[in-house]
N, C-alpha and C positions, 0 to 999 in steps of 0.2 A: 702499844698504841693507846692513846688516851681515849676514854669514852666520850661521846657527844655531850652528855650532861656535864662532865668534867670541864670540857672545852667551854661550854656556854657560862658556866659558873666562873671560870678564870676570866673570860672576856668581860662579864659584867662587872667583876671586881676591879679590873683594870680601867674600865670606862668610868666607874665611880671615882677612882683615884685621880684620873686625869681631870674630871670636872672639878673636883675639890681643890686640886693644885691651881687651876686656872682662876679660881675665885679668891685665892688667898691675898691678903694685903702685904705690901711691901714696906720695908724700912730702907730709906734712902739716906746714906751718910754723906755729910757735906762739911768740908773744913771752910769756915766762913771768915775770910780775911781779905784785905785789900789785894787784888790781883797785881801781878807784875805790870810794868808799863806797857808791854805788848799784849796783855791779856785782858783789856777792858771789857770785852764781851765774854770773859771766861764762864761766869755763872749762867748766862743765857745759853751758851753753847752746851754747858753741862745739862741744863734743864731740857733743851731741845733734843738731847740724845738719850733721855730717860722717858719712860712711859709711866705717867702717873694715873692712878685710879682713886676713886672715893674710898676713903679709909686708909690710904697709904699714909706714912709719916715720913717727914724730913727731919733727920737729926742733925741740927746745926751744932758745930763744935767751934768755939772761939774763945779768945782771951782779950780783955780790956776793949770790948766792943759791945754791940747790941744787934738785935734783929727786930725790924719793925714790918708790920703788915700795913700797907697803905693803899689808897685808891690809885687808879691809873693816872690821874692828873698829878698827884704828889709824887708818883714813881718818875714820870717824865721830867718833872722839875726838881727831883731830889729834895723835896720838901719834907722834913722830918718833924715839923711843929705839931702835926695833929694825926698821930698814927692810929689806925683802927686797933692794933694790938702792939704791945711793946714787951720785949724780952731782953734781959741782960744777965742771965744766970750762967752763961758759959757753955751750957749744954741744953739747948732748947729742942724739945720733940714737938714738932708742929704737925698735928693731924689734918689732913686735907679731907674736909667734912662735906664737900659739895663739888659739883662739876663746875668748870669755868676757869677763869684766870685768877691767880693769886699774885700780888705784887709785893716783893720783899726788898727793903733797902736797909743799909746800915744806919744806925742812929747816931753814929759818931761823925762830927762835923768834917766834911771834906771827903769822907770815905765813898759815898754814893757817886760823887762826881768823878772819882777815880776808878769807877767800875764795880763797886761792891753793891750790886743790885741785881735783881733776878725776877723774871716772870715765869711762873709755873702754870702750865695748862693741864688741867685735870679732865680726863675723858669722862663722859657719862656712861652709865651702865647701859647695855643694850635694851631697848624697849621690847617688852613682851607684847605680841599682838593680842588685842582683846578678843574674846570669843565672838564668833559670828552669830547673826541672828538665826540662821538655819542651823539646826544640829548636824554634825558631821555624819557621814555614812558610816557603815560598819567598818572597823579596822581591817586593813589588809592582813592576810595570814602571814606570819613570820617566815622569813627565809633563813633556813638553817644552813650553816656552812658545812660542806662535805669534808670529812676528815682527810680525804686525798686531794682536795682542791685548794690551791693557794688563793687567798683573798686578802684585800687590803681595805681597811677601814680608816678613813681620815676624818677628823673633827677639827674645826678651827674656831676660835673666837677672836674678838679684837685684842685680847689680852695675851693669848698664848697659842701656840700651834702645837697640836698633838697628833702624832701618828702612831697608829697601832697596826702591826702587821701580824696576821694570822697565817701561819704556814704549817700544815698538817698537825693542827691543834698545838703547836709550840708557839710561844709568844716572844716577840721582840719589841721593847718598849722604848720610844724615843720621846723626850719631852724638851722643848726649848721655849725660852721666854724672850 
């Protein structure tokens, strides 16, 4: 049977790993081409089924085309005459550097009208509450798990769901995004 200090050390390590994993940025790979005639909403469907955070990157792969970042009006009108940013290297890595909406269109004439455009919504980081004017009272004493008692600890964020299950000082780890 493992000692209590060994259990607490293992639990602390797992908690740290879970927190680190939930804060990691993601690489989203995307083949940027004209969708087939039935898939004019293909890219917005793809974007709506992915979760984007600040510092994530979209890896656009394409040939004989381009990627433009435009404002919402130019997105709606498929206007590629005044892009905010323009890329035509065939392998664009675009870093999402703020929360909010990003509007992408193809810079090739006629492609946007045929569905090669996308809105990506980037979530903001959770706001950390500011310290209150009154100092907090003394911290509550820690509750130590009993080696013979099964307990469940769950922590969740808007980015990932992590469950740690402690059973007789043996750990089972589940991580999902």
